[in-house]
Each structure stands twice: as structure tokens, then as C-alpha cells.
C-alpha positions as CSV (number, residue, x, y, z in Angstrom):
1,M,-3.8,-0.8,-5.5
2,K,-4.1,-1.3,-9.4
3,R,-1.3,-2.4,-11.9
4,W,-0.5,-1.2,-15.1
5,A,-1.1,-3.1,-18.1
6,D,2.9,-3.2,-19.2
7,W,3.9,-4.7,-15.7
8,D,4.8,-8.1,-16.0
9,G,4.1,-8.7,-12.4
10,D,0.6,-8.9,-10.6
11,L,-0.8,-9.0,-6.9
12,E,-0.5,-12.6,-7.0
13,S,3.1,-13.0,-7.7
14,Y,5.1,-14.4,-5.2
15,Y,7.7,-12.4,-3.1
16,G,10.0,-12.6,-0.1
17,P,11.9,-15.7,1.7
18,D,8.5,-17.3,2.3
19,E,7.3,-17.1,-1.3
20,E,4.2,-15.3,-0.3
21,E,1.4,-13.6,-2.5
22,L,2.1,-9.7,-3.1
23,G,-1.7,-9.1,-2.0
24,I,-1.0,-10.9,1.0
25,L,2.0,-9.3,2.2
26,I,0.4,-5.7,1.0
27,E,-2.5,-7.1,3.7
28,D,-0.2,-7.9,6.0
29,W,1.4,-4.2,6.0
30,M,-2.0,-2.8,6.4
31,A,-2.7,-5.0,9.5
32,E,0.4,-3.6,11.0
33,N,0.3,-0.1,10.2
34,T,-3.4,0.8,10.7
35,V,-5.1,1.6,14.2
36,N,-5.8,-1.6,15.6
37,G,-5.4,-3.1,12.2
38,R,-8.6,-2.2,11.1
39,F,-9.6,-2.2,7.2
40,Q,-11.6,-4.1,4.9
41,I,-11.2,-5.6,1.7
42,Q,-13.8,-4.3,-0.9
43,N,-12.4,-6.1,-3.8
44,S,-9.2,-8.4,-4.6
45,T,-8.2,-9.6,-8.1
46,E,-4.5,-10.0,-9.4
47,N,-5.2,-6.8,-11.0
48,M,-6.4,-4.5,-8.3
49,L,-6.9,-4.6,-4.2
50,I,-9.1,-2.1,-3.1
51,F,-9.3,-1.2,0.7
52,E,-12.1,0.4,2.7
53,Q,-12.7,1.9,6.2
54,V,-8.8,2.0,6.4
55,R,-8.1,3.3,10.2
56,I,-5.3,5.5,9.8
57,P,-2.9,6.8,12.9
58,L,-3.7,10.2,13.9
59,Y,0.1,11.2,14.1
60,Y,3.6,10.1,12.6
61,E,7.0,11.2,13.9
62,R,9.4,13.2,11.5
63,N,12.3,15.2,12.8
64,G,11.4,14.5,16.6
65,Q,8.0,16.2,16.2
66,Q,4.5,14.9,16.0
67,R,2.6,15.8,12.7
68,A,-1.1,14.9,11.4
69,M,-1.2,12.0,9.3
70,D,-3.1,12.2,6.1
71,T,-4.1,9.6,3.2
72,R,-1.2,10.8,1.1
73,R,1.3,10.4,3.8
74,F,0.1,6.8,5.0
75,A,-0.2,5.7,1.2
76,N,3.4,7.1,0.7
77,E,4.6,4.9,3.4
78,L,3.3,1.6,1.7
79,S,4.6,3.0,-1.8
80,R,8.0,3.2,-0.2
81,Y,7.3,-0.6,1.5
82,L,7.0,-1.6,-2.2
83,R,9.9,0.0,-3.5
84,G,12.4,-1.3,-1.2
85,A,13.7,-4.9,-1.1
86,P,12.3,-8.0,-1.4
87,F,9.8,-6.2,-4.3
88,N,11.8,-3.5,-6.0
89,I,8.3,-2.3,-7.4
90,E,8.2,1.0,-9.3
91,N,5.1,2.6,-8.4
92,K,3.1,5.6,-8.6
93,L,1.2,7.4,-5.9
94,T,-2.0,9.3,-7.0
95,T,-4.7,11.0,-4.4
96,R,-8.0,12.2,-5.0
97,G,-9.8,14.4,-2.5
98,L,-8.9,13.7,1.4
99,G,-9.6,10.1,1.7
100,E,-8.4,8.3,-1.4
101,A,-5.5,7.3,-2.6
102,T,-4.4,4.8,-5.5
103,I,-1.0,3.1,-5.9
104,F,-0.1,2.0,-9.4
105,L,2.3,-1.0,-9.4
106,G,5.0,-1.3,-12.3
107,S,5.5,2.4,-13.6
108,K,5.9,5.8,-12.6
């Protein structure tokens, strides 16, 4: 997770009814959507948040069928979460190889 330089927000901006930092809310999403809440944070600043050892689910459901989950699909769900309320954060998802995804916050 990284932010574009021209975005006026950052990972320490407050969102939601509880006025929680964006970085904490993203960590909460990861805890709820990874297998047994398993992941590690390698680095966390106001400009970037790097996760490692993320255990993504093996499958997701689409049109009533179980499909294999990959890194892009998992990161896309986080991207959609950030585009929705209360965040409304425009973002861009890029992937590299099978296991690395980056979400750039603030532009597309």
C-alpha cells in the first residue's frame, strides 16, 4: 500500500464513525479477511504500509461457484473496500508476479 504524492490524505488520516487511522482500518480489514487473521506488517509509515506472510483464502465464491483465490483477486477486494464508504479513496491496483500486489492510494 502506497500513496500518490498528489493525494491530500495519508495512512494516518482519520475515517469512519470511530475516527480511526486509515492504516489501522486497513489492518482490521486484513485481520478479518486473511486465514486465521495471519499476516505481518513489515513497514508502516504515513506514506506506505507493507504486509508480508499474508495468508489469503484458497477460494472465493462467484456466481454460486467456488473459484481459486489469487493475490490480484484478494487485493482487488481491499481496493473495493477503500473505494466504498466511508473512505471513497480512488486507488490503483498493480501486481507483480504471483504474490505481490500494490495499491496506490489517491489516483488511478
